N, C-alpha and C positions, 0 to 999 in steps of 0.2 A: 547679517549675512546677505551678500548680493546673489541674487538668483537669476541666471541667464536662461532664457527660453528659446528653444529652436523647434520649429514645426516642419515636419516632413510630410507632404501630401496632405497638409492640414494647416489651417491658420489658427494660431493660438489666440483664443477669445479672452476678454478680460475676466470672464466668470471662472475659466479654468486656471488663469493665473492667481486669482484670488484664492480658490480652493487649494492649489499647491502651496501658496505662501501660508495659508492657515495651517495646513498639515506640517509645514516645516517648523512652526513654533513649537511643536512637540520635541523636535530634535535639539533645540537650542540648549537645553540642559545637558545633553550628551555631547554635542558638537560644539562646545563653547569656544574652541579655537579656530573653527572653520570660518573662512571669510568669503568663499565663493562656492556656488553649486551650479551645475549645468544640467538642465532638464531638458530632454529630447523627447518630444511627442510625435508620434507618427501613426498614420492609418495605412494598413496593409490590405491584402486581398481578403475578401470575404468579411469585410468590416471588422477586422481584428485591429484593436487600438493598443499600441505599444507605448509604454512609458519607460524611459531609461533615465537614470539619475547618476551623475558622476560628481563626487565630492573629494577634493584633495584636503586631508586632514592629518596633521602630525606625521608627515612623511609617509602616509598611506594613501593610496587611491581607492576610495570606497565606491563600488558601483553596484547598482540594483536594477533589475528589469522586471516588468510585469506585463502580461499580455492577456486582455480580456476583451469582451465585446462593448464595454463602456469605458470611456477615457477617464472619467472621474474615479472609478473603481481601480483602474490600472494605476493611476497616479497615487492613490491612497495605499495600494499594495506595495508599490515600489518604495514609497517612503517608510512603510512598516518594515520592509526587508532591510532597508538602509539603517534604520534604527537598531534592529537586531544585530546587524554586522558591526555597528559602531560600538555597541555595548560589549561585544565580544572582543573587539580589539582594545577597547579601554580596560577591560578586565585583565587582558594579558599585560598591558602596560603597567597596571597597578601591581599585579603579581610580580612582575620582573623587578619593579623598584623595591618591593618589600624584601625580596631575597637577595638584593645586591649588598656588597660590603659597605660600610660606612666610609666617608671620606677620610676620617682620621685613621682607619685602619690602612687604607690605600696609601696615604701620605706617609705613614710610618714604615710601610714596606711589609706589613703583615698580609700575607695572603690567606684567604679562607682555605680550610683543609679541603683536599680533593675527596669528593665523595666516592666511596667504594662501589664497585659494580652491584647491581641489585641482587644478583645470585650469589655473590661472595658472601661468606659469613663475616659478621661484624661484632665488635665488642660492645656490649651494652652495660653501662655502669648501673647497677641496681641500688647499692647503698654503701654507706661507710659506717664502720663501727670500730671502737677502740680495741686494741689488742691487749689483753689483760695478762699479767704474769701469773702462771699456774703450772702445776705439774702435769704430765702427760695423763696420769690417772684422773685427775680433776677435769681435764679437757675431755676425756672419754666419757665421763659421767654427764657432762653438759651436752654433748653431741647425742647421747642416748636419750635425753630428756627433750631436746629441741626437735623442731620439725626439719631442720636443715641436716644434710648428710655430712657436713664438714664443719671444722672450726679452726680458725687461725688464732694462734695464742703464742705468748712469749713464755719459753720454758723457764720456770723459776730457778732450776738448778743450774742451767748453763747460759741463761740470759740470751738465748738465740730464738729466732722466730721459728715456729713449727706449725704443721698443718696435720690435724687428725681427722680422718674420714671413716665413714661406715662403708664396709665392703659389702659385696652382694652375698657372700657366704655367712654374714652375721658377725664377722670379727671386725676389728678396727685397724686401720692402716695409719702409720705415722710417717711424715715426710719431714725431715730435718735437712737444712743445707749443710 
């Protein structure tokens, strides 16, 4: 990575260049695609030392500033802030890529289902089970013994699907199409 230095009201010494370059080595694992960084070091009123770093990385402009009474501390803090910012952006990029549709789905024209609103009720598939042929009385016996309040069954007499459920009054209801 190429690092450009600019000093405002301050001449950038080789020692501060070395310090910043050493701290930038921590960022190489995070900013592996960045090629250029611009470090602006300035001294303001009342001996305030300002370090500002600008890095263009993957269509993002990452900037960080730090203002202390020591130039070395300002540079270190600005690099740490830049590292946290880069990790945040990198996490968003990784998350976006994991939730995107695959190229085969896009090529085939399959669009992912539209997610419903967060407040709207949604259908949650809990499990699948086989629909067994039995009479309505046998289905009622199974509902009374089971923890669930309903049972889907195939009526052995009519060969049609039916639903038997436990009512609040203690009786059983039967739904047949």
